[in-house]
C-alpha positions as CSV (number, residue, x, y, z in Angstrom):
1,M,-8.6,12.7,-19.0
2,N,-4.8,12.6,-18.9
3,R,-1.8,11.0,-17.3
4,V,-2.0,13.2,-14.2
5,L,-5.0,11.3,-12.9
6,A,-3.3,8.0,-13.5
7,A,-0.4,9.2,-11.4
8,I,-2.8,10.4,-8.6
9,L,-4.4,7.0,-8.3
10,L,-1.0,5.3,-8.5
11,I,0.4,7.3,-5.6
12,T,-2.8,7.2,-3.5
13,S,-3.3,3.5,-3.8
14,S,0.3,2.9,-2.9
15,S,0.2,5.1,0.2
16,L,-3.2,4.1,1.6
17,A,-3.0,0.4,1.0
18,Q,0.7,0.1,1.9
19,E,1.5,-1.5,-1.4
20,S,5.1,-1.7,-2.6
21,L,3.9,-2.2,-6.2
22,D,1.7,0.4,-7.9
23,N,-1.8,-0.3,-9.3
24,S,-2.7,1.8,-12.3
25,P,-6.4,2.3,-13.2
26,L,-5.6,1.9,-16.9
27,S,-4.1,-1.5,-17.0
28,G,-4.1,-5.0,-15.5
29,M,-1.0,-6.1,-13.7
30,I,0.7,-8.8,-11.6
31,G,3.7,-8.1,-9.5
32,V,6.0,-9.9,-7.0
33,S,8.4,-8.3,-4.5
34,F,10.8,-9.3,-1.7
35,G,12.0,-7.2,1.2
36,R,13.7,-7.2,4.6
37,I,13.9,-5.2,7.8
38,P,17.3,-6.2,9.4
39,Q,17.5,-7.1,13.0
40,T,16.5,-4.1,15.1
41,N,17.1,-3.6,18.8
42,F,14.4,-2.5,21.4
43,A,15.0,1.1,22.3
44,T,14.6,0.9,26.1
45,D,15.5,-2.7,27.1
46,S,17.0,-5.9,25.7
47,G,15.4,-7.6,22.8
48,T,15.3,-7.6,19.0
49,Y,12.9,-7.6,16.0
50,E,13.5,-8.7,12.4
51,S,11.2,-9.1,9.4
52,R,11.4,-10.7,5.9
53,W,8.7,-10.9,3.4
54,S,7.7,-12.0,-0.1
55,W,4.6,-10.6,-1.8
56,I,2.5,-11.1,-4.9
57,N,-0.4,-8.8,-6.0
58,A,-2.6,-8.5,-9.0
59,V,-5.2,-6.3,-10.7
60,V,-7.4,-8.0,-13.3
61,P,-9.9,-5.8,-15.3
62,I,-13.2,-7.5,-15.9
63,Y,-15.1,-4.5,-17.5
64,R,-13.8,-1.5,-19.3
65,S,-15.6,1.3,-21.1
66,I,-13.7,4.0,-23.1
67,N,-15.4,6.9,-24.9
68,L,-13.1,9.0,-27.1
69,A,-15.8,11.2,-28.7
70,E,-15.0,14.9,-28.7
71,D,-16.3,16.6,-25.5
72,E,-17.5,13.3,-24.1
73,R,-14.3,11.5,-23.3
74,S,-14.5,9.1,-20.4
75,F,-12.9,6.0,-19.0
76,Q,-14.5,3.5,-16.7
77,Q,-13.2,0.2,-15.3
78,I,-14.2,-2.5,-12.9
79,A,-11.3,-4.8,-11.7
80,L,-10.7,-7.7,-9.4
81,T,-7.8,-7.1,-7.0
82,G,-5.8,-9.5,-4.8
83,S,-2.6,-9.8,-2.9
84,L,-0.8,-12.5,-0.9
85,R,2.1,-11.8,1.4
86,R,4.3,-14.2,3.5
87,N,6.1,-12.5,6.4
88,T,8.6,-14.2,8.7
89,T,8.8,-12.2,11.9
90,E,11.4,-12.8,14.6
91,L,10.6,-11.2,17.9
92,S,12.4,-11.9,21.1
93,I,9.4,-11.5,23.3
94,I,7.6,-14.5,21.6
95,A,8.9,-18.1,21.7
96,E,9.8,-18.7,18.0
97,P,9.8,-17.0,14.6
98,R,6.3,-16.6,13.3
99,I,5.3,-17.0,9.7
100,I,2.4,-14.7,9.0
101,T,0.3,-14.9,5.9
102,T,-1.7,-11.9,4.8
103,A,-4.2,-12.3,2.0
104,W,-6.7,-9.8,0.5
105,L,-9.3,-10.3,-2.3
106,G,-11.6,-7.6,-3.5
107,G,-12.5,-5.2,-6.3
108,S,-12.3,-1.7,-7.5
109,W,-14.3,0.7,-9.7
110,S,-12.7,3.8,-11.3
111,Y,-14.1,6.5,-13.5
112,I,-12.5,9.5,-15.2
113,G,-14.9,11.9,-17.1
114,E,-14.5,14.8,-19.4
115,S,-13.9,17.0,-16.4
116,K,-10.7,15.1,-15.8
117,N,-11.8,14.3,-12.2
118,L,-11.2,10.8,-10.9
119,Y,-13.7,8.7,-8.8
120,L,-12.5,5.5,-7.2
121,I,-14.1,2.9,-4.9
122,S,-11.9,0.0,-3.7
123,G,-12.7,-2.7,-1.1
124,S,-11.4,-6.0,-0.1
125,L,-11.8,-8.8,2.5
126,G,-8.8,-10.5,4.0
127,T,-6.9,-12.0,6.8
128,S,-3.4,-11.6,8.4
129,E,-2.5,-14.5,10.6
130,D,0.2,-16.6,12.2
131,K,0.3,-20.2,10.8
132,L,0.2,-21.5,14.4
133,I,-3.4,-20.2,14.7
134,S,-5.5,-23.4,15.0
135,G,-9.0,-22.0,14.5
136,P,-10.7,-20.4,11.5
137,P,-9.3,-17.2,10.2
138,T,-10.6,-13.8,11.3
139,I,-11.9,-12.0,8.3
140,R,-11.2,-8.2,8.1
141,F,-12.2,-5.7,5.5
142,R,-10.7,-2.5,4.2
143,L,-12.3,0.2,2.0
144,M,-11.2,3.3,0.2
145,A,-13.6,5.8,-1.6
146,M,-11.9,8.8,-3.2
147,G,-12.5,11.6,-5.7
148,T,-10.4,14.3,-7.2
149,Y,-11.4,17.9,-8.2
150,R,-9.4,19.9,-10.7
151,L,-8.7,23.3,-9.2
152,S,-6.5,24.2,-12.1
153,D,-4.4,22.5,-14.7
154,P,-1.5,21.9,-12.2
155,L,-3.6,21.4,-9.0
156,H,-5.9,18.6,-8.1
157,L,-7.8,18.3,-4.8
158,M,-8.2,14.8,-3.4
159,Y,-11.0,13.9,-0.9
160,G,-12.6,10.8,0.5
161,V,-12.4,8.2,3.3
162,N,-10.1,5.2,4.0
163,Y,-10.7,2.3,6.4
164,S,-7.6,0.3,7.1
165,A,-4.9,-0.5,9.7
166,L,-2.5,2.0,8.5
167,F,-1.9,3.2,12.0
168,G,-1.8,-0.2,13.7
169,R,-5.6,-0.6,14.2
170,D,-8.6,-0.5,12.0
171,L,-9.7,3.1,11.6
172,L,-12.0,5.1,9.4
173,L,-10.1,8.2,8.4
174,P,-10.7,11.1,6.0
175,I,-8.6,11.6,2.9
176,V,-7.7,15.2,2.2
177,G,-4.9,15.8,-0.2
178,L,-3.5,18.0,-3.0
179,R,-1.5,17.0,-6.0
180,W,0.7,19.7,-7.7
181,T,2.1,19.0,-11.2
182,I,5.1,21.3,-11.1
183,N,6.1,20.7,-14.7
184,D,6.3,17.8,-17.1
185,D,9.0,16.0,-15.0
186,W,8.2,17.0,-11.4
187,S,5.0,16.5,-9.3
188,S,4.2,16.5,-5.6
189,T,1.4,14.9,-3.6
190,V,0.4,15.4,0.1
191,I,-2.4,13.3,1.6
192,L,-3.4,14.1,5.2
193,P,-2.8,12.3,7.5
194,F,-1.1,9.6,5.5
195,S,1.8,10.7,3.3
196,F,3.9,13.1,1.3
197,S,5.6,12.3,-2.0
198,L,7.8,14.0,-4.5
199,R,8.0,12.4,-8.0
200,Y,10.5,12.9,-10.8
201,L,10.4,11.5,-14.3
202,A,14.0,10.9,-15.1
203,G,13.5,10.1,-18.8
204,K,11.1,7.8,-20.5
205,S,12.1,4.7,-18.6
206,V,12.9,5.8,-15.1
207,T,10.8,7.3,-12.3
208,L,12.2,8.4,-9.0
209,Q,10.0,9.1,-6.0
210,A,10.7,10.2,-2.4
211,N,8.0,9.4,0.2
212,I,7.1,10.0,3.8
213,S,4.2,7.8,5.0
214,A,2.6,6.0,7.8
215,A,3.8,2.4,8.4
216,G,1.4,0.5,10.7
217,E,0.2,-3.1,10.7
218,R,-2.1,-5.3,12.6
219,M,-1.7,-9.1,12.7
220,R,-3.2,-12.1,14.6
221,I,-0.6,-14.4,16.2
222,A,-0.9,-17.5,18.4
223,N,-0.2,-17.4,22.1
224,N,2.1,-20.4,22.0
225,G,2.7,-20.4,25.8
226,D,4.2,-16.9,25.6
227,Y,1.7,-15.2,27.9
228,A,-0.3,-16.4,30.9
229,V,-3.8,-15.7,29.4
230,S,-6.5,-18.1,28.5
231,S,-6.9,-16.9,24.9
232,N,-4.8,-18.5,22.2
233,D,-5.4,-15.4,20.0
234,L,-3.2,-12.4,20.3
235,Q,-2.8,-9.2,18.3
236,L,0.5,-7.8,17.2
237,R,0.3,-4.1,16.3
238,T,3.1,-1.8,15.0
239,T,2.9,1.9,14.5
240,G,5.4,4.3,13.0
241,A,6.4,6.2,9.9
242,K,8.9,5.6,7.0
243,I,11.0,7.7,4.7
244,A,11.8,6.0,1.4
245,V,13.4,6.6,-2.0
246,R,12.0,4.5,-4.8
247,C,13.1,3.8,-8.3
248,A,10.8,2.4,-11.0
249,I,12.5,1.3,-14.2
250,K,10.5,0.4,-17.4
251,L,12.2,-2.6,-18.9
252,S,9.8,-2.9,-21.8
253,D,6.1,-2.1,-22.6
254,A,5.0,-4.9,-20.3
255,F,7.8,-5.4,-17.6
256,G,9.0,-3.0,-14.9
257,L,11.4,-3.2,-12.0
258,N,10.8,-1.5,-8.7
259,T,13.4,-0.9,-5.9
260,E,12.9,0.8,-2.6
261,I,15.3,1.7,0.2
262,G,14.3,3.7,3.3
263,S,14.3,4.1,7.0
264,I,11.5,3.3,9.4
265,S,11.2,5.6,12.4
266,R,11.3,4.5,16.0
267,R,8.2,2.4,16.3
268,T,5.8,1.2,19.0
269,L,5.1,-2.6,19.0
270,T,2.2,-3.8,21.1
271,I,0.9,-7.3,21.9
272,L,-2.7,-7.5,23.1
273,S,-5.2,-10.2,24.2
274,G,-8.6,-8.7,23.3
275,T,-8.4,-5.2,24.7
276,T,-5.8,-6.1,27.3
277,T,-2.2,-4.9,26.6
278,L,0.3,-7.7,27.4
279,A,3.5,-6.0,26.2
280,T,4.6,-2.7,24.7
281,K,8.0,-2.2,23.2
282,Q,9.8,0.7,21.5
283,L,11.9,-0.3,18.5
284,D,14.9,1.7,17.4
285,A,14.8,3.2,13.9
286,S,16.0,0.9,11.2
287,G,16.6,0.7,7.5
288,Y,14.8,-1.6,5.0
289,F,14.8,-2.5,1.4
290,S,12.5,-4.1,-1.2
291,L,12.9,-5.3,-4.8
292,G,10.0,-6.2,-7.1
293,I,9.2,-6.9,-10.7
294,Q,5.9,-6.1,-12.4
295,Y,4.1,-7.3,-15.5
296,R,1.3,-5.2,-17.0
297,F,-1.2,-6.5,-19.5
298,S,-3.7,-4.7,-21.7
299,A,-1.6,-1.6,-20.8
300,G,-1.8,0.5,-23.9
301,D,-3.9,-0.8,-26.7
302,N,-7.3,0.1,-25.2
303,A,-6.3,3.1,-23.1
304,P,-7.0,6.7,-24.1
305,A,-4.3,8.1,-26.3
306,D,-3.2,10.7,-23.7
307,A,-3.4,8.4,-20.7
308,E,-0.3,7.0,-19.0
């Protein structure tokens, strides 16, 4: 096993779960971040959209097995995962700013054997709802099952399935990808149909990464007299893509700083009642930024010597 596989999981989990802080299979972590999409105009008629968020997520290993015997090296871990995000959305086609809380709680299993192939299963239950919703929350789930196959020292094939709302609605989609380790400093990953990334290790403490990825969400909001339908429950969906540049700075063995700036493409925003579409708007392209800090624990003492 080596640091290549840790990087594969780092990039894959970030892309598929839409996380702004990375989850490494070799350490526990807790991170917080803040971000904002400035006020954005509707593309075809009058109206605006704006979003601000704060976020905390964590990975807590509860079981770890490491075998360093010659020709039998392996790493196995079971971890609890969780995240909590508070998002304030201002949208001119609903009456007032909405505070949407998104919470996920789940677990993951990861295994790396002597073949240097990675196997990962990650699942969670959660909700994403407007605080004006009066009834019980609607529980959703998401799942990712992924493996890698070493084609050669620099090339790893990635395969599996992912169930999430990455494209604005809950979909089960295949994972087909390839990671190319160009040299000790440069690597590139493409995951169809989710993302492309180019990663550069700019020294021991700084990592730069450019990404193109899907940027969809699905949230439950209250019909606070906004639409003439009997249901109080509406869905807010967004679909689009984003281009971003990210900088991760290692401040110490335990602490790291993450910054990201980018552009979100012209997006489609849809409000639905059940399966009935109430409004569809096109949003102009807009910039965004986020800033986060991360604390890793049990990061190096128990990890394999050549793992990162």
